[in-house]
Rosetta silent file (secondary structure, phi, psi, omega in degrees, C-alpha in Angstrom):
SEQUENCE: MTEPYAGPVSRAIAYVLDLMLVATVFTGGVLITILLGAVVSPTDPDVLRLTAGAYVLLLPPTLALYDTVFWALAGRTPGMALLGVRVVTISGRRLTWIAALIRGVVLAYFPIGAAWIPVDSRHQGIHDKLARTAVVRMRAPVTAASAH
SCORE:     score description
SCORE:     0.000 S_00000001
   1 L     0.000  130.971 -175.302   -1.438   21.275    7.726 S_00000001
   2 L   -90.195  -21.950 -178.670   -1.945   23.437    4.623 S_00000001
   3 L   -86.502  143.424  179.441   -2.618   20.706    2.091 S_00000001
   4 L   -70.885  147.242  177.686   -6.143   19.285    1.840 S_00000001
   5 E   -69.832  142.634  177.206   -6.748   15.754    3.036 S_00000001
   6 L   -73.566  141.730 -177.626   -7.249   13.165    0.332 S_00000001
   7 L   -79.473  169.079 -177.688  -10.748   11.771    0.152 S_00000001
   8 H   -64.630  -32.811 -178.362  -11.802    8.159    0.628 S_00000001
   9 H   -68.003  -50.184 -179.910  -12.395    7.523   -3.087 S_00000001
  10 H   -63.532  -36.678  178.917   -8.907    8.561   -4.241 S_00000001
  11 H   -66.572  -42.308 -179.606   -7.372    6.655   -1.350 S_00000001
  12 H   -65.837  -43.187  179.253   -9.360    3.517   -2.144 S_00000001
  13 H   -64.385  -42.571  178.415   -8.471    3.620   -5.847 S_00000001
  14 H   -61.646  -41.230 -179.780   -4.783    4.126   -5.045 S_00000001
  15 H   -64.967  -44.629 -179.375   -4.880    1.185   -2.595 S_00000001
  16 H   -63.503  -41.382  176.861   -6.587   -1.091   -5.150 S_00000001
  17 H   -60.189  -46.117  177.997   -4.035   -0.139   -7.829 S_00000001
  18 H   -64.629  -42.539  178.252   -1.156   -0.949   -5.482 S_00000001
  19 H   -61.347  -43.545  178.035   -2.786   -4.167   -4.339 S_00000001
  20 H   -62.316  -39.949  178.041   -3.281   -5.249   -7.948 S_00000001
  21 H   -62.862  -50.957  179.975    0.360   -4.501   -8.741 S_00000001
  22 H   -63.066  -45.778 -179.317    1.676   -6.443   -5.753 S_00000001
  23 H   -63.633  -36.208 -179.822   -0.746   -9.343   -6.308 S_00000001
  24 H   -66.813  -48.304  179.168    0.144   -9.570  -10.001 S_00000001
  25 H   -64.556  -43.348 -179.192    3.894   -9.687   -9.367 S_00000001
  26 H   -63.740  -42.526  179.275    3.412  -12.030   -6.407 S_00000001
  27 H   -63.749  -39.754  175.465    1.129  -14.335   -8.433 S_00000001
  28 H   -57.079  -44.062  176.865    3.746  -14.479  -11.178 S_00000001
  29 H   -62.589  -40.001  179.026    6.268  -15.666   -8.617 S_00000001
  30 H   -64.998  -45.072  179.801    3.824  -18.259   -7.317 S_00000001
  31 H   -61.002  -40.300  175.457    3.111  -19.548  -10.790 S_00000001
  32 H   -61.385  -42.285  179.295    6.843  -19.933  -11.482 S_00000001
  33 H   -61.976  -43.843  178.477    7.146  -21.809   -8.174 S_00000001
  34 H   -62.276  -43.562  178.744    4.273  -24.113   -9.123 S_00000001
  35 H   -62.127  -44.186  176.658    5.813  -24.802  -12.542 S_00000001
  36 H   -62.246  -41.581  178.361    9.182  -25.558  -10.993 S_00000001
  37 H   -63.871  -36.872  179.171    7.517  -27.789   -8.439 S_00000001
  38 H   -68.892  -32.330  178.899    5.665  -29.670  -11.165 S_00000001
  39 H   -73.630  -43.786 -177.165    8.906  -30.254  -13.037 S_00000001
  40 H   -71.539  -43.210 -175.912   10.842  -31.351   -9.918 S_00000001
  41 L  -139.355   75.189 -172.389    8.046  -33.452   -8.414 S_00000001
  42 L   -66.211  -20.167 -178.759    5.225  -33.946  -10.944 S_00000001
  43 L   -99.954    1.906 -176.046    3.315  -36.574   -8.880 S_00000001
  44 L   -92.876  108.500  179.843    3.352  -34.753   -5.543 S_00000001
  45 L   -70.546  -17.009 -179.038   -0.053  -33.069   -4.832 S_00000001
  46 H   -70.532  -21.114  179.441    1.378  -31.337   -1.780 S_00000001
  47 H   -59.903  -48.521  179.819    3.358  -28.940   -3.981 S_00000001
  48 H   -65.817  -42.837  179.497    0.210  -27.121   -5.098 S_00000001
  49 H   -63.040  -42.396  179.680   -1.276  -27.133   -1.574 S_00000001
  50 H   -65.882  -40.569  179.939    1.969  -25.812   -0.086 S_00000001
  51 H   -66.407  -41.197  178.084    2.227  -23.098   -2.738 S_00000001
  52 H   -63.897  -41.492  177.937   -1.381  -21.968   -2.159 S_00000001
  53 H   -64.450  -40.088  178.730   -0.746  -21.825    1.573 S_00000001
  54 H   -65.063  -36.845  177.832    2.416  -19.834    1.073 S_00000001
  55 H   -58.660  -48.382 -177.743    0.467  -17.389   -1.150 S_00000001
  56 H   -67.181  -37.812 -177.765   -2.052  -16.700    1.621 S_00000001
  57 H   -78.386  -31.814 -173.533    0.640  -16.393    4.284 S_00000001
  58 H   -97.295  -13.446 -179.618    3.160  -14.322    2.334 S_00000001
  59 H   -65.450  -46.604  178.996    0.947  -11.838    0.460 S_00000001
  60 H   -59.400  -45.808  178.094    0.248   -9.585    3.521 S_00000001
  61 H   -67.126  -28.031  177.292    3.899   -9.181    4.531 S_00000001
  62 H   -67.363  -44.321  178.197    4.826   -8.588    0.888 S_00000001
  63 H   -63.353  -43.127  178.641    2.201   -5.816    0.674 S_00000001
  64 H   -61.044  -42.984  179.378    3.421   -4.368    4.012 S_00000001
  65 H   -65.652  -46.637  176.607    7.018   -4.326    2.760 S_00000001
  66 H   -53.665  -52.869 -179.325    6.019   -2.740   -0.560 S_00000001
  67 H   -61.910  -47.647 -177.354    4.063    0.011    1.199 S_00000001
  68 H   -57.084  -48.558 -178.324    6.690    0.607    3.876 S_00000001
  69 H   -63.998  -47.159  179.531    9.536    1.073    1.404 S_00000001
  70 H   -64.173  -44.192 -179.277    7.609    3.369   -0.901 S_00000001
  71 H   -65.221  -41.120 -177.720    6.180    5.494    1.943 S_00000001
  72 H   -71.988  -37.846 -176.298    9.526    5.836    3.708 S_00000001
  73 H   -85.458  -42.305 -171.502   11.524    6.613    0.563 S_00000001
  74 H  -117.896  -11.749 -178.027    9.062    8.563   -1.619 S_00000001
  75 L    78.510    3.229 -179.829    6.084    9.384    0.629 S_00000001
  76 L  -163.561  153.270  173.356    3.785    7.622   -1.813 S_00000001
  77 L   -90.401  169.884  174.894    3.270    4.372   -3.641 S_00000001
  78 H   -56.471  -40.104  177.043    2.897    4.191   -7.407 S_00000001
  79 H   -61.575  -42.630  178.575   -0.893    4.031   -6.996 S_00000001
  80 H   -64.230  -38.876 -179.707   -0.836    7.090   -4.776 S_00000001
  81 H   -64.589  -40.063  178.471    1.347    8.944   -7.298 S_00000001
  82 H   -63.304  -33.789 -178.801   -1.174    8.209  -10.088 S_00000001
  83 H   -90.634   -2.801  177.806   -3.971    9.656   -7.922 S_00000001
  84 L    72.352   35.815  178.218   -1.947   12.694   -6.831 S_00000001
  85 E  -128.678  160.680  177.517   -1.838   11.932   -3.120 S_00000001
  86 E  -147.299  162.773 -179.873    0.946   11.290   -0.609 S_00000001
  87 E  -107.364  136.325 -179.915    1.261   10.277    3.011 S_00000001
  88 E  -135.848  168.379  172.560    2.792   12.572    5.622 S_00000001
  89 E   -72.015  167.424  178.197    3.003   12.749    9.386 S_00000001
  90 L   -56.948  -32.303 -179.973    0.278   14.683   11.192 S_00000001
  91 L   -83.204    2.091  176.959    2.688   17.631   11.351 S_00000001
  92 L    89.253    8.657 -179.524    3.140   17.485    7.561 S_00000001
  93 L   -91.903  170.784  176.318    6.612   15.964    7.571 S_00000001
  94 L   -66.559  146.353  179.816    8.042   13.017    5.701 S_00000001
  95 L   -69.623  143.493  169.356    7.381    9.614    7.284 S_00000001
  96 L   -81.918  167.283  177.842   10.035    7.870    9.346 S_00000001
  97 H   -63.436  -36.997 -179.137   10.749    4.217    8.667 S_00000001
  98 H   -65.546  -46.272  178.927    9.019    3.286   11.905 S_00000001
  99 H   -63.249  -40.104  178.685    5.833    5.211   11.036 S_00000001
 100 H   -66.171  -38.835  178.465    5.835    3.715    7.536 S_00000001
 101 H   -66.211  -45.913  179.315    6.307    0.215    8.980 S_00000001
 102 H   -60.070  -46.463 -179.143    3.508    0.621   11.552 S_00000001
 103 H   -62.472  -44.768 -178.252    1.192    1.957    8.871 S_00000001
 104 H   -64.847  -45.709 -177.442    2.123   -0.798    6.380 S_00000001
 105 H   -67.021  -45.806 -178.885    1.772   -3.678    8.837 S_00000001
 106 H   -64.414  -42.007  179.596   -1.553   -2.479   10.279 S_00000001
 107 H   -66.225  -40.749 -178.159   -3.014   -1.851    6.818 S_00000001
 108 H   -69.442  -38.053 -175.956   -1.812   -5.234    5.457 S_00000001
 109 H   -98.776  -13.177 -178.991   -3.061   -7.302    8.406 S_00000001
 110 L  -139.175   60.027 -176.051   -6.092   -5.243    9.441 S_00000001
 111 H   -64.187  -21.295  179.312   -7.448   -3.698    6.207 S_00000001
 112 H   -65.361  -19.066  176.648  -10.927   -3.339    7.721 S_00000001
 113 H   -64.528  -17.635  176.199   -9.450   -0.476    9.775 S_00000001
 114 H   -72.697  -13.026  179.390   -9.597    1.580    6.583 S_00000001
 115 H   -64.175  -16.341  179.761  -13.413    1.580    6.936 S_00000001
 116 H   -76.997  -18.009 -175.534  -12.983    4.500    9.337 S_00000001
 117 H   -54.470  -47.940 -177.077  -11.652    6.756    6.538 S_00000001
 118 H   -65.817  -24.323 -176.999  -15.054    7.975    5.211 S_00000001
 119 H   -97.932  -10.228 -178.579  -16.303    9.010    8.644 S_00000001
 120 L   -84.567  141.605 -177.879  -13.165   10.675   10.003 S_00000001
 121 L   -66.399  -27.266  176.622  -12.821   14.447    9.571 S_00000001
 122 L  -102.262   10.110 -178.899   -9.217   14.033    8.348 S_00000001
 123 L    55.432   44.510  178.418  -10.048   10.866    6.406 S_00000001
 124 L   -99.784  137.955  171.699   -7.736    8.804    8.604 S_00000001
 125 L   -91.436  177.173  179.455   -7.991    5.036    8.933 S_00000001
 126 H   -58.740  -37.133  179.499   -6.893    3.068   11.980 S_00000001
 127 H   -64.025  -34.932  176.085   -3.453    2.612   10.354 S_00000001
 128 H   -69.427  -43.298  179.490   -3.173    6.413   10.071 S_00000001
 129 H   -59.145  -47.167 -179.524   -4.230    6.944   13.678 S_00000001
 130 H   -65.835  -39.241 -178.784   -1.672    4.462   14.970 S_00000001
 131 H   -89.085   -4.189 -178.489    1.173    5.754   12.812 S_00000001
 132 L    58.411   53.563 -178.561    0.121    9.403   13.299 S_00000001
 133 E  -126.924  168.425  173.440   -0.124    9.989    9.549 S_00000001
 134 E  -145.666  152.445  176.177   -2.478   11.574    7.030 S_00000001
 135 E  -104.945  125.420 -175.704   -2.923   11.283    3.300 S_00000001
 136 E  -123.684  158.737  174.132   -2.986   14.609    1.513 S_00000001
 137 E   -75.613  141.508  178.674   -3.395   15.848   -2.009 S_00000001
 138 L   -80.527  140.144  174.549   -0.125   16.878   -3.630 S_00000001
 139 L   -71.559  138.677  176.489    0.207   20.476   -4.619 S_00000001
 140 L   -74.288  139.650  178.809    0.597   21.012   -8.336 S_00000001
 141 L   -64.575  142.878  178.559    3.978   22.583   -9.158 S_00000001
 142 L   -82.784  123.159  178.729    3.816   26.246  -10.048 S_00000001
 143 L  -117.459  169.275  179.342    4.870   26.839  -13.630 S_00000001
 144 H   -61.226  -37.608 -178.437    5.124   29.976  -15.727 S_00000001
 145 H   -69.288  -37.070 -178.212    1.947   28.986  -17.624 S_00000001
 146 H   -81.775  -14.347 -179.637   -0.093   28.435  -14.445 S_00000001
 147 H   -76.424  -18.674 -176.685    1.150   31.656  -12.819 S_00000001
 148 L   -91.004    0.000    0.000   -0.668   33.826  -15.393 S_00000001
């Protein structure tokens, strides 16, 4: 692979940005659900408890879906794009849907596996090892101004 591996700091910042985006949108949906529940059944305390439970159960698969779609279609999430990194296969190719799904599910349900990133020579977490992927810095496009 000719592109340098992305470091743990840029990867962590990109992950937090994506997590904040997903959590914000997801929380908005939950709040709308709570408001609708309060209007439909204002005296039922189970509505809030059910909504909170759904939040905990549905946030990881939502994050996995978000990551999978962005990685498979664009090779990067919006957070990764802001930090100038992208995910590729070990051979440097674009991810398949299966690799993106494996990576997304493992990262969403086993985020502690990312703790391996700082100690690995290629900065791979467990999700990268299982999906056979790496996160690399994107090359800057060559322009006439930068060629001189």
